VOGU-3710 file (C-alpha; in Angstrom, 3 decimals, decimal comma):
1> xxxxxxxxxx> 18,544/19,901/31,787  19,578/16,820/33,755  18,427/13,482/32,401  17,713/10,440/34,545  20,063/7,612/33,615  19,480/3,907/34,009  16,006/2,707/34,941  14,209/5,746/36,334  10,476/5,074/36,379  8,078/7,284/34,448
11> xxxxxxxxxx> 4,418/7,073/33,548  2,972/4,599/31,084  -0,317/3,645/29,460  -1,358/0,695/27,337  -2,783/0,681/23,799  -6,413/1,440/23,017  -8,557/0,285/20,111  -10,532/2,786/18,085  -14,269/2,083/17,961  -15,387/5,364/16,416
21> xxxxxxxxxx> -15,259/6,253/12,773  -16,020/3,784/10,014  -14,282/0,558/9,101  -11,978/0,434/6,105  -14,611/-1,473/4,135  -17,275/1,082/5,055  -14,935/3,937/4,109  -14,500/2,680/0,561  -18,131/1,591/0,207  -19,261/5,091/1,196
31> xxxxxxxxxx> -16,794/6,606/-1,234  -17,995/4,349/-4,045  -21,609/5,357/-3,386  -20,700/9,048/-3,332  -18,657/8,748/-6,507  -21,483/6,996/-8,340  -23,912/9,727/-7,296  -21,520/12,482/-8,374  -20,965/10,904/-11,775  -24,726/11,022/-12,211
41> xxxxxxxxxx> -24,705/14,739/-11,368  -21,766/15,599/-13,648  -22,556/17,706/-16,745  -21,504/15,969/-19,950  -19,168/18,738/-21,145  -17,311/19,348/-17,879  -13,921/18,141/-19,194  -13,927/20,467/-22,204  -12,399/23,520/-20,507  -10,351/22,560/-17,427
51> xxxxxxxxxx> -8,515/24,885/-15,088  -4,998/23,735/-15,924  -1,452/24,403/-14,810  1,624/23,238/-16,671  4,895/22,820/-14,793  8,050/23,868/-16,610  10,893/21,395/-17,091  12,792/23,145/-14,313  9,813/22,860/-11,984  9,347/19,186/-12,830
61> xxxxxxxxxx> 13,005/18,581/-12,008  12,506/20,457/-8,749  9,499/18,399/-7,649  11,674/15,588/-6,369  14,657/17,625/-5,239  16,163/16,177/-2,087  18,019/18,217/0,518  21,592/16,875/0,242  22,098/17,406/3,958  19,116/15,188/4,689
71> xxxxxxxxxx> 17,309/17,823/6,729  13,599/18,430/6,536  10,744/16,283/5,266  10,749/14,540/1,902  9,416/16,724/-0,925  7,025/15,085/-3,396  5,310/18,000/-5,125  5,060/21,701/-5,914  2,320/24,309/-5,624  1,567/26,223/-8,821
81> xxxxxxxxxx> -0,241/29,539/-8,534  -2,766/30,339/-11,248  -1,879/33,343/-13,384  -5,278/34,779/-12,471  -7,538/33,376/-9,737  -10,675/31,695/-11,044  -13,492/33,481/-9,242  -16,846/31,763/-9,133  -19,869/33,884/-8,301  -23,471/33,095/-9,125
91> xxxxxxxxxx> -26,454/35,378/-9,489  -30,083/35,332/-10,547  -30,750/37,422/-13,656  -34,373/37,944/-12,663  -35,739/36,567/-15,941  -37,206/33,229/-14,892  -36,105/30,248/-12,853  -33,519/29,071/-15,377  -32,213/32,560/-16,116  -29,187/32,305/-13,854
101> xxxxxxxxxx> -25,463/32,631/-14,442  -22,178/31,803/-12,759  -18,820/33,392/-13,443  -15,656/31,295/-13,470  -16,627/29,506/-16,669  -17,363/25,872/-15,946  -20,752/24,301/-16,607  -23,842/25,643/-14,849  -27,281/24,093/-15,018  -30,481/24,246/-13,027
111> xxxxxxxxxx> -31,872/20,988/-11,628  -35,350/19,569/-11,444  -35,587/20,143/-7,694  -35,113/23,899/-8,184  -31,439/23,758/-7,264  -28,381/23,876/-9,505  -25,087/22,251/-10,406  -21,863/24,100/-11,190  -18,875/22,014/-12,260  -15,424/22,516/-13,713
121> xxxxxxxxxx> -12,470/20,213/-14,276  -9,004/20,896/-12,837  -5,787/19,384/-14,171  -2,014/19,373/-13,921  -0,736/17,224/-16,810  1,723/14,538/-15,766  0,902/14,728/-12,069  0,525/11,595/-9,983  -2,069/13,476/-7,945  -3,441/16,979/-7,418
131> xxxxxxxxxx> -4,868/19,209/-4,705  -6,816/22,449/-5,150  -6,619/25,593/-3,005  -9,926/27,422/-2,568  -10,176/30,909/-1,028  -13,138/33,159/-0,250  -15,243/30,025/-0,024  -18,869/30,665/0,836  -21,882/28,535/0,007  -25,558/28,880/0,907
141> xxxxxxxxxx> -26,866/26,529/3,571  -28,267/23,989/1,128  -25,217/23,771/-1,159  -22,202/21,454/-1,087  -18,812/21,404/-2,813  -17,297/18,077/-3,899  -13,952/17,123/-5,436  -13,533/13,832/-7,251  -11,637/11,941/-9,926  -12,967/9,814/-12,751
151> xxxxxxxxxx> -11,302/6,738/-11,217  -13,334/6,391/-8,029  -12,108/8,891/-5,449  -14,693/11,346/-4,121  -14,527/13,821/-1,228  -17,059/16,127/0,351  -19,356/17,693/1,158  -17,582/20,955/1,982  -20,115/23,450/3,274  -20,687/27,095/4,190
161> xxxxxxxxxx> -17,262/28,720/4,674  -15,277/25,499/5,020  -14,128/23,265/7,885  -12,223/26,102/9,563  -15,047/28,611/9,026  -12,684/31,074/7,337  -13,299/30,443/3,637  -9,795/29,019/3,108  -9,237/25,321/2,409  -7,016/22,894/0,559
171> xxxxxxxxxx> -9,230/20,148/-0,808  -8,145/16,521/-0,263  -5,786/15,031/-2,815  -6,937/12,811/-5,631  -4,509/10,363/-7,215  -5,020/11,533/-10,795  -3,829/14,456/-12,899  -7,436/15,541/-13,477  -10,266/16,128/-11,037  -13,701/17,709/-11,018
181> xxxxxxxxxx> -14,996/20,464/-8,757  -18,764/20,296/-8,394  -21,170/22,454/-6,418  -24,635/20,996/-5,917  -27,412/23,146/-4,524  -30,414/21,213/-3,272  -33,579/23,162/-4,100  -36,111/24,561/-3,988  -35,136/28,122/-3,198  -31,994/28,258/-5,317
191> xxxxxxxxxx> -32,884/31,537/-7,056  -32,893/33,508/-3,817  -29,645/31,926/-2,659  -27,558/32,090/-5,825  -25,892/35,338/-4,766  -24,580/33,648/-1,609  -22,348/31,314/-3,603  -18,763/32,378/-4,198  -15,272/30,939/-4,201  -11,881/31,660/-5,690
201> xxxxxxxxxx> -9,570/28,937/-7,008  -6,018/30,217/-6,593  -3,499/27,352/-6,613  -3,094/23,759/-7,716  -0,806/21,326/-5,936  1,080/19,026/-8,335  1,972/15,762/-6,583  4,907/14,107/-8,326  5,423/10,451/-9,080  7,865/10,232/-6,174
211> xxxxxxxxxx> 4,816/10,161/-3,885  4,587/6,495/-4,864  8,122/5,765/-5,980  8,171/7,305/-9,434  8,975/5,206/-12,499  11,291/2,803/-10,680  10,629/-0,962/-10,646  7,575/-1,845/-8,582  8,571/-5,282/-7,285  11,355/-7,033/-5,447
221> xxxxxxxxxx> 11,222/-10,419/-3,851  10,421/-11,937/-0,507  10,844/-9,680/2,531  12,033/-6,667/0,551  9,783/-3,698/-0,075  9,580/-1,708/-3,331  12,191/-1,362/-6,044  12,851/2,251/-5,119  13,734/1,357/-1,513  17,235/0,445/-0,363
231> xxxxxxxxxx> 17,897/-3,296/-0,279  17,980/-3,372/3,528  14,470/-1,904/3,919  12,022/-4,613/5,003  8,326/-5,124/4,286  6,361/-4,970/7,552  3,810/-7,570/6,462  6,539/-10,196/6,050  7,518/-10,048/9,721  6,198/-12,262/12,542
241> xxxxxxxxxx> 4,085/-10,752/15,298  6,093/-8,721/17,768  6,285/-5,434/19,682  5,521/-3,372/16,554  2,493/-5,375/15,408  0,010/-2,945/16,980  1,827/-0,073/15,277  0,712/-1,393/11,886  -2,814/-0,156/12,652  -1,521/3,078/14,223
251> xxxxxxxxxx> 1,025/4,261/11,649  0,138/6,640/8,831  1,818/8,124/5,794  1,486/11,907/5,975  0,989/14,328/3,071  0,712/18,094/3,481  1,358/21,439/1,833  3,589/24,154/3,272  4,351/27,206/1,162  5,753/26,219/-2,223
261> xxxxxxxxxx> 5,824/22,516/-1,744  4,164/19,228/-0,883  5,825/16,906/1,621  5,558/13,467/3,190  6,581/12,019/6,546  5,408/9,277/8,894  3,517/9,435/12,170  1,225/7,431/14,403  -1,746/7,470/16,743  -0,994/7,807/20,455
271> xxxxxxxxxx> -3,273/7,020/23,390  -4,154/9,104/26,420  -4,961/7,813/29,903  -8,700/8,378/29,513  -9,738/5,186/27,779  -13,212/6,533/27,054  -12,102/9,668/25,202  -10,703/8,300/21,924  -9,211/11,689/21,129  -7,357/11,224/17,810
281> xxxxxxxxxx> -3,930/12,345/19,010  -1,176/11,799/16,460  2,599/11,974/17,001  5,209/12,994/14,450  8,397/15,085/14,237  8,707/18,858/14,534  11,070/18,953/11,552  8,236/17,427/9,516  5,350/19,661/10,536  5,322/22,468/13,076
291> xxxxxxxxxx> 2,677/25,033/12,048  -1,101/25,020/12,197  -1,447/26,376/8,665  0,166/23,203/7,346  -1,587/20,992/9,895  -4,968/22,189/8,670  -4,393/20,545/5,273  -2,635/17,398/6,551  -3,720/14,072/5,093  -2,945/10,903/7,069
301> xxxxxxxxxx> -3,116/7,651/5,077  -3,713/4,697/7,404  -2,965/0,994/6,880  -0,993/1,643/3,702  0,552/-1,805/3,237  1,560/-4,291/0,560  1,348/-8,061/0,644  4,475/-9,994/1,513  6,360/-10,551/-1,721  4,593/-7,721/-3,538
311> xxxxxxxxxx> 3,680/-6,396/-5,922  4,397/-2,869/-4,811  1,358/-0,616/-5,418  1,453/0,647/-8,984  -0,012/4,024/-8,076  -3,508/3,874/-9,538  -6,597/4,383/-7,423  -7,820/0,868/-8,251  -7,087/-0,717/-5,883  -7,316/2,211/-3,485
321> xxxxxxxxxx> -4,119/2,786/-1,491  -5,460/3,495/1,996  -8,212/5,270/3,927  -7,258/8,764/5,021  -8,195/11,599/7,331  -7,899/15,272/6,404  -7,021/18,165/8,707  -5,444/18,492/12,138  -4,467/21,028/14,768  -1,259/21,244/16,782
331> xxxxxxxxxx> -1,482/20,561/20,494  2,233/20,923/21,252  5,434/21,121/19,218  9,102/21,961/19,720  12,492/21,628/18,089  13,675/20,465/21,496  13,052/16,744/21,284  11,894/17,250/17,678  8,249/16,367/18,322  4,798/17,491/17,233
341> xxxxxxxxxx> 1,620/16,273/18,892  -1,421/16,757/16,672  -5,123/16,215/17,066  -6,658/14,920/13,850  -9,883/16,549/12,683  -11,386/13,176/11,812  -11,438/9,788/13,483  -9,096/7,136/12,074  -10,623/3,911/10,754  -12,474/1,849/13,338
351> xxxxxxxxxx> -10,136/-0,839/14,645  -7,066/1,396/14,523  -4,725/1,300/17,514  -3,838/4,247/19,697  -0,382/3,157/20,804  0,490/3,121/24,470  3,504/5,049/25,689  6,146/5,031/28,418  7,844/8,187/29,704  10,621/6,266/31,467
361> xxxxxxxxxx> 13,982/7,439/30,045  15,541/4,866/27,725  18,291/6,904/26,038  20,885/5,713/28,565  19,798/2,060/28,639  22,404/0,467/26,392  21,174/-2,417/24,262  17,470/-1,721/24,844  15,471/-3,021/21,883  13,419/-0,588/19,795
371> xxxxxxxxxx> 10,941/-1,332/17,004  9,358/0,802/14,296  6,797/0,929/11,495  7,442/3,700/8,954  6,914/4,718/5,323  10,429/4,975/3,817  10,433/7,026/0,605  6,644/7,033/0,872  6,475/3,260/0,401  3,988/0,965/2,157
381> xxxxxxxxxx> 4,739/0,048/5,761  8,289/-1,054/6,544  9,605/-2,649/9,739  12,915/-1,902/11,419  14,539/-2,946/14,683  17,172/-1,004/16,598  19,277/-1,262/19,764  20,042/1,725/21,994  23,728/2,701/21,772  25,098/4,747/24,671
391> xxxxxxxxxx> 28,733/4,677/23,559  28,791/6,465/20,216  29,335/10,179/19,918  26,439/12,502/19,226  25,640/14,697/16,248  25,223/18,479/16,253  22,325/19,835/18,339  20,982/16,390/19,203  22,262/15,629/22,723  21,738/12,192/24,208
401> xxxxxxxxxx> 18,819/12,235/26,636  16,888/14,752/24,608  17,405/12,225/21,815  17,811/8,448/21,697  20,731/7,015/19,727  20,481/3,488/18,381  22,021/1,085/15,876  20,055/-0,678/13,151  19,636/-4,366/13,928  17,171/-5,281/11,190
411> xxxxxxxxxx> 15,733/-3,193/8,382  16,275/0,533/7,971  14,601/3,905/7,535  14,754/6,410/4,668  13,492/9,870/3,837  9,750/9,757/4,458  10,246/7,684/7,630  10,792/10,809/9,736  8,283/11,219/12,541  7,500/7,518/12,834
421> xxxxxxxxxx> 6,967/6,449/16,465  9,512/4,049/17,918  8,293/1,535/20,523  9,948/-0,542/23,235  9,635/-4,309/23,800  6,152/-3,743/25,251  4,976/-1,871/22,157  4,940/1,479/24,013  6,000/4,694/22,277  9,265/6,073/23,647
431> xxxxxxxxxx> 10,061/8,556/20,866  9,806/9,387/17,164  12,292/9,439/14,305  14,519/12,475/13,798  17,030/11,013/11,351  20,498/9,587/10,824  23,814/10,329/12,543  27,028/9,309/10,715  29,262/9,542/13,813  31,926/6,837/13,800
441> xxxxxxxxxx> 32,328/6,371/10,052  28,745/6,253/8,848  27,345/7,570/5,580  23,736/8,718/5,759  23,485/8,823/1,961  23,702/5,028/2,135  20,937/3,934/4,494  22,327/0,377/4,582  25,711/1,512/5,964  26,244/-0,499/9,150
451> xxxxxxxxxx> 28,049/2,426/10,804  25,013/4,721/10,634  23,114/5,513/13,813  19,437/6,346/14,167  18,253/9,349/16,197  14,819/9,569/17,812  13,359/12,431/19,824  12,871/11,118/23,376  9,346/11,146/24,818  10,879/11,142/28,305
461> xxxxxxxxxx> 12,478/14,516/27,543  9,426/16,386/26,248  6,774/14,531/28,263  6,153/17,545/30,563  5,032/19,503/27,475  2,513/16,860/26,336  1,465/15,451/29,709  -1,674/17,597/29,914  -2,948/15,871/26,764  -1,660/12,331/27,238
471> xxxxxxxxxx> -2,270/12,155/30,981  -4,947/14,691/31,943  -4,774/15,088/35,708  -8,502/15,524/36,148  -10,725/18,388/35,104  -10,919/21,637/37,080  -14,438/23,009/36,782  -14,857/26,551/35,439  -18,003/28,335/34,203  -19,323/26,941/30,935
481> xxxxxxxxxx> -18,511/28,914/27,800  -20,314/28,338/24,534  -17,547/29,819/22,412  -14,140/28,382/23,332  -14,512/24,738/22,288  -13,547/23,472/25,762  -15,320/21,264/28,305  -15,166/23,905/31,043  -17,843/22,346/33,244  -16,264/18,874/33,214
491> xxxxxxxxxx> -19,369/16,999/32,111  -17,575/15,139/29,339  -18,971/17,294/26,531  -17,567/20,384/24,854  -19,756/23,212/26,121  -21,327/23,770/22,692  -22,624/20,196/22,985  -24,074/20,741/26,459  -27,835/20,437/26,899  -27,997/20,211/30,680
501> xxxxxxxxxx> -30,282/22,935/32,000  -28,633/26,197/32,984  -25,530/25,331/30,977  -27,462/24,546/27,778  -25,465/25,891/24,822  -27,496/24,247/22,072  -29,212/27,505/21,094  -26,236/29,823/21,575  -25,377/31,864/18,450  -21,690/31,020/18,965
511> xxxxxxxxxx> -22,356/27,314/18,438  -22,977/25,538/15,135  -26,670/25,813/14,422  -27,140/27,954/17,523  -30,069/30,316/17,614  -31,834/28,389/14,878  -32,512/25,045/16,488  -35,950/23,862/15,444  -35,619/20,420/17,013  -33,959/20,791/20,467
521> xxxxxxxxxx> -31,659/17,853/21,061  -31,314/17,212/17,327  -27,958/16,705/15,671  -25,798/19,740/14,741  -24,837/20,812/11,199  -22,526/18,336/9,487  -23,845/15,271/11,312  -24,991/12,327/9,214  -28,760/12,072/9,010  -31,600/10,146/7,421
531> xxxxxxxxxx> -34,507/12,552/7,942  -35,201/16,202/8,793  -36,455/15,232/12,244  -33,008/14,049/13,355  -31,445/17,496/12,764  -31,509/20,500/15,067  -32,205/22,668/11,998  -34,891/20,293/10,653  -32,886/20,166/7,405  -31,368/16,872/6,232
541> xxxxxxxxxx> -30,036/17,113/2,686  -27,409/15,658/0,383  -26,740/12,548/-1,707  -28,991/9,592/-0,812  -26,218/7,685/0,975  -24,468/10,704/2,468  -27,050/13,141/3,813  -25,994/15,646/6,472  -27,739/18,091/8,778  -27,652/21,714/7,558
//
């Protein structure tokens, strides 16, 4: 492919502020309310018989193993398969309302409203955090699954057959070595629905201490970041306002599971040209994440920062590290240009920035200034500044043009920084971090080596592959379809959300709640609610501060 050199003009768009989702304060207030409610629902003996995995010494040593060649994302944990899956299935014995049982051990008890609670602890001793893999997940309509720690984290509800409607889900991480799984059925009617409840717990993800820097010193002085970072890595909050300031509310620390292991990288929100859409597009590197199976369990931690001068976060939940989203799907990805464009399943915190972008080639513009916010070694946000270098040689399989070569001017990146967007002097994304090139006497094992060069995948190169998402060229009308999740009729709503006459999909069986809508125009399953009347199904149930339509 031929690359434009010099100042060829491409497309560009400015930043956009997120107005959807909840604020950071609301996020943690909601979580505190949910946690308090769950503690009130928790059976007293739930910690007596946990589902537990114990990593061997060899496995513990392997948790933090780093690829000596520096390829791939940074590993911070391992997945441990249970010797035998823990299968949970409930049934009514037919001998009275409280004559019910659940397999899978745990604690089962009926509730005063005619529903029930099933709970069991999960642990991986010595872990910084854990995740739980649930298969064959199926709950009755009025039941919810929650996962929470004793320290304040709480996630859920998870309903029916899970967010992907296939009974397979990795629950969000909790930053503790012990968590509690709890199913709450809201009665009455539990006896008839007990047989609908089933799930199988198959694996536990053990997140190592390297997720937050391990046992290394937690403070350094002034502009420096954490004790486990190289001395040249700089704390983003110590820097004056500049081109990367907006990126502080766009950048996220990523955590996901792929196969045997748990990994981290960096990434950031990216805008599209439709300012009204607020589609949560998210840019990272292909060498970090490239498959939908991994994307489905992705966690993105936003606004993970530390105050200038420290202290570096100690790793406990109190104070909480950052608000996060869970789940994503891949829009486009390729090794060519080393990029992955994701769409997050949840909105980022209100007030986040979707960074603007510029598809004008910059790889051949010597001296052009570049700026970055990343999470080196999983640390809070770091700032680095670079200058495009057109004179150095290139490294294997990363040709100039497809990639941008630059020299570090201020700060540096480390493992865990991969995927972080890099912006120009106008704060527009022009690429994302691939890694280090030692051409010309560098040493990538020493991130402070002044002869190292930074490589970023070039947005200008792969823009044709992402243009349909970042710069939609208008909608071509096709017949509405209630089953494909697309706005075929160009009315601004996914067809399952259409309620406009002949194209009304609200009662279609293919759509959530379809065929059973009692209140036409009411909210679909999963929407927050305060009363039955606001829901299409006429069912609004859940914790007092977190009710959802069923």
